[in-house]
N, C-alpha and C positions, 0 to 999 in steps of 0.2 A: 468370398463371403458365401455364395451360394454355394461353394463347392463344398463347404464344411456340413451341408445337409446330406452329402453322400456318405453312407456308412463305410468304415474301414474294410469291411469284408469284400466291398466291390473291387475288383482287380482289372487291369487292362485299359484304364484311362490315362496312363502316362503319355500316350501318344497324342492325346487331345490338343494341346497347345500347339505342337510342331504341326499337326494337321490344319488346325485354325489358320495359322499364318501361312502355311503353304497356299490354301485356298485363296486367302486374302491377297497374296502376292500375285498368283495366277490370275486373278479376277482384274488386279491393277494393271498387268502386263497386257492382257487380252484388251484393255481399253485404250492402250498406247500403241497398237499395231502400226499405224502411219510413222511413229517416231522411234521406231526400232533402232536405229543407228546412235542417236542420242540417248537413248536409254541404255544401250549396251556401253557407251563411252562412260556414262555417269557411274553405272554399276562397277565397272573394270576399274575405274578409278578409285571408287570407294574401297574396293575390293584390295587394291595395291597399297592404299593408306592403312587399311585394318592389317594386313599381312605384315607390312613394314613396322608398324607400331609394335605388333606382337613379337617381331623378331628383335626389336629393339629392347623392349621393356620386359618381356614375357610375363605380361599381365593381362588378362582379358577384359578387365573394365575399361582400361584407356583404349584399347585396340577397337572394342565395341563402340565406344562413344566416338573416337575418332573417326572411324568409317561412316557411322551414321551421320555425324556432323558434316562430312565430306559430300555424302550423297544428297542430303537436303539441301546444302548450299548450291551445288550444282544444279541438281534439279529444279531449285526454285529462282535461281539467278540466269546462270549462262544457257541452261537448257529449257528455259519456260517458254511456253507457246506463244 
């Protein structure tokens, strides 16, 4: 919405969404320093699901959705504080 206000002549903003999510992820990880082993296990499990789904279907959308769902489920149930 607000991005449409930026003129087309402005270049170099392609990295902005990636940078935003990187900063948000680093901030979230910094808040969970004491829970590093459970965080790593949840992330590795979600990564394994994402890679497995991508190797099986060769489609990014189910892979991303499956990995995200796995991580959210593990983080909110098994690894909840």
